[in-house]
C-alpha positions in Angstrom: -0.1 -0.1 0.0 1.2 3.4 -0.7 1.7 6.1 2.3 3.1 9.4 2.2 6.4 10.3 4.3 5.6 12.5 7.2 8.9 12.4 9.0 12.5 10.9 9.5 14.4 10.0 12.6 17.7 7.7 12.9 17.7 4.2 14.5 20.2 3.2 17.2 22.8 2.8 14.3 22.2 6.0 12.9 20.6 4.9 10.0 17.8 7.2 8.5 14.2 5.6 9.0 11.2 7.4 7.2 8.2 7.7 9.4 4.9 7.0 7.1 1.3 8.5 7.5 0.2 5.0 8.4 2.3 4.8 11.4 4.9 2.5 9.9 8.3 3.0 9.7 10.7 2.5 6.8 14.7 2.4 6.6 15.9 4.6 3.7 19.5 4.3 3.0 21.8 5.2 0.6 24.1 2.4 -0.3 25.1 2.7 -3.7 25.3 0.8 -6.2 22.7 -1.2 -4.8 20.4 1.4 -3.1 20.9 4.8 -4.6 19.2 7.7 -2.4 21.5 10.7 -2.2 18.7 12.4 -0.8 18.8 10.6 2.4 22.3 12.1 3.4 21.3 15.8 3.8 18.5 17.5 6.0 17.5 19.4 2.9 17.0 16.1 0.7 14.9 14.3 3.3 13.0 17.6 3.9 12.3 17.8 -0.1 11.0 14.0 0.4 8.3 14.9 3.1 4.8 14.0 1.5 6.6 11.6 -1.2 5.1 8.3 -1.6 6.7 4.9 -0.3 5.3 1.2 -0.5 4.3 0.2 2.7 4.8 -3.6 3.0 3.7 -3.6 6.7 0.3 -2.3 5.6 0.2 -4.9 3.1 0.5 -7.7 6.0 -1.9 -5.6 8.1 1.1 -5.2 10.9 0.5 -2.8 14.0 1.8 0.7 13.5 5.5 1.0 15.1 6.4 2.6 18.3 7.5 6.3 18.0 11.2 6.8 18.3 12.9 8.6 21.4 13.5 12.2 20.7 16.8 13.1 19.3 
């Protein structure tokens, strides 16, 4: 199911995680050549992706919402 990005946070290993409108979280990594998301590495890039649509596999399986992260 497609969901909008509403925010971002970093996990315990400092990887960026998208917060989706549905309440699920999804890692958004930039690891070329396999994953090419250069927008992840800057605040401006992440802000530019707010509202962008990602495919949420957790919604497809009916998973409950993820827990909110600790404030950074």
